[in-house]
C-alpha positions in Angstrom: 29.8 -17.8 -43.7 30.1 -14.4 -45.7 27.0 -12.6 -46.7 26.5 -11.4 -50.2 25.9 -7.6 -50.3 22.2 -7.4 -51.3 21.7 -9.8 -48.6 23.2 -7.8 -46.0 21.5 -4.8 -46.6 18.6 -6.7 -46.2 19.5 -7.9 -42.7 20.7 -4.8 -41.5 17.0 -3.4 -42.6 15.3 -6.0 -41.0 17.7 -5.9 -37.7 17.0 -2.0 -37.7 13.3 -2.8 -38.0 13.0 -5.2 -35.4 15.1 -3.0 -33.0 12.7 -0.2 -33.6 9.4 -2.4 -33.1 11.0 -3.8 -29.6 11.5 0.2 -28.7 7.8 0.7 -29.4 6.6 -2.3 -27.4 8.7 -1.5 -24.5 7.8 2.4 -24.8 4.1 1.3 -25.1 4.2 -1.0 -22.1 6.0 1.7 -19.7 3.1 2.6 -17.2 2.0 6.3 -17.3 0.9 8.3 -14.7 -2.9 7.9 -13.7 -4.9 10.8 -13.3 -8.0 10.5 -11.1 -10.6 13.6 -11.7 -11.9 14.0 -8.0 -12.0 17.2 -6.3 -12.5 15.7 -2.8 -10.7 12.1 -3.2 -7.7 12.6 -0.9 -6.8 8.8 -0.9 -5.2 7.6 2.3 -4.7 4.0 1.4 -4.0 1.8 -1.8 -4.0 -1.7 -3.0 -3.7 -4.0 -5.6 -4.5 -7.5 -6.8 -2.2 -10.0 -8.7 -3.3 -9.2 -12.3 -2.7 -5.5 -11.9 -6.0 -3.9 -10.8 -5.3 -0.7 -8.5 -7.7 -0.1 -5.5 -7.8 3.3 -3.6 -9.5 4.2 -0.3 -10.7 7.8 -0.4 -10.3 9.5 3.0 -12.2 12.4 1.7 -15.7 10.7 0.6 -15.5 7.5 2.5 -15.6 5.6 -0.9 -13.5 2.9 -2.4 -12.0 3.6 -6.3 -11.1 0.9 -8.5 -8.8 0.9 -11.4 -9.4 -2.6 -13.6 -6.3 -4.3 -15.1 -4.9 -3.0 -18.1 -6.7 0.4 -17.8 -5.9 3.8 -16.7 -9.3 5.3 -15.6 -10.6 5.3 -11.9 -14.2 4.7 -10.8 -16.2 4.6 -7.8 -16.4 0.8 -6.7 -17.7 0.9 -3.0 -19.9 3.5 -1.3 -18.9 3.2 2.5 -19.9 6.8 3.3 -22.9 5.8 5.5 -20.7 3.5 8.1 -19.2 4.9 11.1 -15.7 6.7 11.2 -13.1 7.7 8.5 -12.1 5.6 5.6 -8.3 4.7 6.0 -6.1 1.6 5.2 -7.4 -0.8 2.1 -5.9 -4.3 1.2 -6.9 -6.7 -0.9 -6.6 -10.5 0.4 -7.0 -12.9 -2.4 -6.7 -15.7 -0.4 -9.8 -15.0 1.4 -11.3 -13.1 -1.4 -11.9 -9.9 0.6 -11.1 -6.5 0.6 -10.2 -5.3 4.4 -11.1 -1.9 4.7 -10.1 0.1 8.1 -13.4 2.1 9.2 -13.4 2.4 12.8 -13.1 -1.3 13.0 -12.3 -3.6 9.7 -15.1 -3.6 7.0 -14.5 -6.4 4.7 -15.8 -6.4 1.4 -16.2 -9.4 -1.7 -13.0 -8.6 -3.6 -14.6 -9.7 -7.0 -18.2 -7.8 -6.5 -17.4 -5.1 -3.9 -20.6 -6.6 -1.8 -20.6 -5.9 1.9 -19.5 -9.0 3.9 -18.2 -9.0 7.6 -17.7 -6.1 10.2 -14.7 -6.9 12.7 -14.8 -5.4 16.0 -11.2 -4.4 17.7 -11.8 -4.4 21.5 -10.8 -1.1 22.5 -12.2 2.1 23.1 -12.2 4.5 20.0 -9.9 2.5 17.8 -8.0 4.0 15.3 -7.5 1.5 12.7 -5.1 2.7 10.2 -3.8 -0.1 7.8 -3.8 -3.9 7.8 -1.6 -7.0 7.0 -2.2 -10.6 6.4 0.2 -13.3 7.7 1.0 -16.6 5.9 -1.6 -18.6 8.2 -4.1 -16.3 7.0 -4.6 -14.2 10.3 -5.2 -10.4 10.0 -3.0 -7.5 11.8 -4.1 -4.2 12.3 -2.2 -1.0 13.6 -4.6 1.3 16.0 -2.5 4.6 15.7 -3.9 6.6 18.5 -3.6 3.7 20.8 0.0 2.5 20.0 -1.4 -1.1 19.6 -1.1 -4.2 17.0 -4.4 -5.9 17.3 -4.9 -9.6 15.1 -7.8 -11.3 13.9 -7.3 -15.1 13.8 -8.7 -17.3 11.4 -12.5 -17.6 11.7 -14.5 -20.9 12.2 -17.0 -20.4 9.7 -15.4 -17.1 8.1 -12.0 -15.9 6.8 -11.3 -13.8 10.3 -12.6 -13.8 13.9 -15.4 -11.0 14.0 -13.5 -9.9 17.6 -9.7 -8.9 17.3 -7.0 -10.1 19.8 -4.5 -7.1 21.2 -1.1 -8.6 20.4 1.2 -5.5 21.1 0.9 -2.6 23.3 3.8 -0.6 23.8 5.1 3.4 23.7 7.4 2.6 20.7 4.3 2.0 18.7 2.6 5.4 19.2 1.6 6.7 15.6 1.7 3.2 14.3 0.9 3.2 10.7 2.0 0.9 8.0 2.7 -2.8 8.5 4.0 -5.6 6.4 5.4 -9.3 6.4 8.4 -10.3 4.6 9.5 -14.2 4.4 9.3 -14.5 8.0 5.7 -15.0 9.2 7.2 -14.3 12.7 8.3 -11.0 12.1 6.0 -7.9 11.4 7.4 -4.9 10.0 5.7 -1.6 11.5 6.4 2.2 10.8 5.1 5.0 12.9 3.9 8.2 11.2 4.3 10.9 14.0 7.9 9.4 15.2 9.3 8.0 11.7 10.4 4.7 13.4 10.6 1.3 11.6 10.1 -1.6 14.1 10.1 -5.1 14.1 7.9 -6.9 16.1 8.9 -10.8 17.0 6.0 -12.6 17.2 4.9 -16.0 18.9 3.3 -18.7 17.2 -0.1 -17.2 18.7 0.4 -14.1 17.0 1.3 -12.5 20.1 4.4 -9.8 20.2 7.3 -11.2 22.2 9.7 -8.5 21.3 9.5 -5.1 19.8 12.8 -3.8 18.4 13.6 -0.3 16.5 15.8 -0.5 13.7 18.4 1.6 12.9 17.7 3.5 9.7 20.8 4.4 6.7 18.5 7.3 6.4 16.0 8.7 8.3 12.6 8.6 7.2 9.8 11.3 7.3 6.3 10.7 8.3 6.3 6.9 6.7 2.7 6.0 6.0 1.6 3.4 3.7 4.1 0.5 3.7 3.8 -2.8 1.2 6.0 -5.9 1.1 8.1 -5.7 -2.7 9.0 -9.5 -2.2 10.1 -11.3 0.7 13.0 -9.3 1.4 12.2 -5.7 0.8 9.4 -3.0 1.5 8.5 0.1 0.0 7.6 2.6 2.0 5.3 6.1 1.3 6.7 9.2 3.1 4.7 12.1 4.2 7.9 14.3 2.6 6.9 13.4 -0.9 9.2 10.6 -1.2 8.7 7.0 -1.9 11.4 4.6 -0.5 12.7 1.0 -0.1 13.4 -0.5 2.9 15.7 -3.7 3.2 15.9 -5.1 6.6 19.2 -6.8 7.6 19.0 -7.9 11.5 18.0 -4.8 13.9 19.0 -2.6 10.8 17.2 -1.3 7.6 18.8 0.0 4.6 16.6 3.0 3.2 16.9 3.6 -0.4 15.0 6.3 -2.2 12.8 5.5 -5.3 10.9 8.4 -6.1 11.0 12.3 -4.7 9.6 15.1 -5.4 6.6 16.0 -7.6 3.7 14.7 -5.5 1.7 17.6 -4.0 0.7 17.3 -0.4 3.2 14.2 0.2 2.3 10.6 -0.6 0.4 8.5 1.6 0.0 5.4 0.4 1.9 2.4 -1.9 1.1 -0.8 -3.5 3.0 -3.3 -5.6 1.5 -5.1 -8.5 3.2 -7.1 -11.9 6.6 -5.8 -10.7 5.8 -2.3 -10.5 5.4 -0.1 -7.4 2.9 2.4 -7.3 2.5 5.6 -4.8 -0.3 8.1 -4.3 -0.7 11.7 -4.4 -2.3 12.9 -1.2 -2.7 16.6 -1.2 -3.8 16.5 2.5 -3.2 19.9 3.1 -5.3 21.1 0.2 -8.2 19.9 2.7 -7.9 23.0 4.9 -11.4 24.4 4.8 -10.1 28.1 5.3 -8.6 27.9 1.8 -11.5 27.3 -0.5 -9.7 28.3 -3.5 -7.3 25.3 -3.2 -6.9 23.0 -6.1 -8.4 20.1 -4.3 -8.1 17.9 -7.4 -7.3 15.7 -9.8 -5.1 13.3 -7.8 -2.2 11.6 -9.2 -1.0 7.7 -8.9 2.7 7.4 -10.1 4.3 4.2 -11.4 7.6 3.7 -9.2 9.9 1.4 -11.3 11.5 -1.3 -8.8 15.4 -2.4 -8.5 16.0 -5.7 -9.3 
């Protein structure tokens, strides 16, 4: 069918306007860098919920901050400064309705209200709980960085988790164990080591205990890997202390490392999370914590969006 000239002109104008509208919508939907005005935040870990809310664990103040879904302003949500030990890993476990926090042992909070709930004990002297991951069966795994160990909290009888953990792995390869995550296979736990820059795969028995620990061959070397989360069932997003954010794709006893973001983050990045199809990486500024340099810029801290490959 051939259009008349006036109709053709109107159609061209309509198409141009529609394209402009689509472009504006896409631009408006593109996440921006989030700035958090706190001079002593020094975030160590971040997590998120499926609706897009982001939760930040502050090493500097032993508090937890929250950015509600659809917003770009963070505010203090939980004050854990009276608890013993530094506040490190945070993990939102929507299945149990708990925010899980590494602080000496594991402290749990109601994921909706922030109210304190259970305290979980790691059965070892001076535990250094650094980060957390939950298996498909609901059991909780944590890294003990200084102890070179992994502990597990099975499901509890009347609570989401047993209140005392069980050691499931102890090995020199786990020295500096930090970030950990599960992918599709619940019998394979991936762990990185912040001090030796390794990526390990722990093969687990049904009871959660490690039967084998394999160091994966990296396509390019990681530098000080820290926080680590699953992107989906096949890929990992990894924070590197060298101001990089990487993607890791395990394949047998190897892992393909791809850089997603490099530079622009002061003091490296200790933490990553994924929500609503977008990766996020946090600026650490840990070098600015030096008490000998009181004039150092300690804030604000920035949270960067990291687009993920399809």
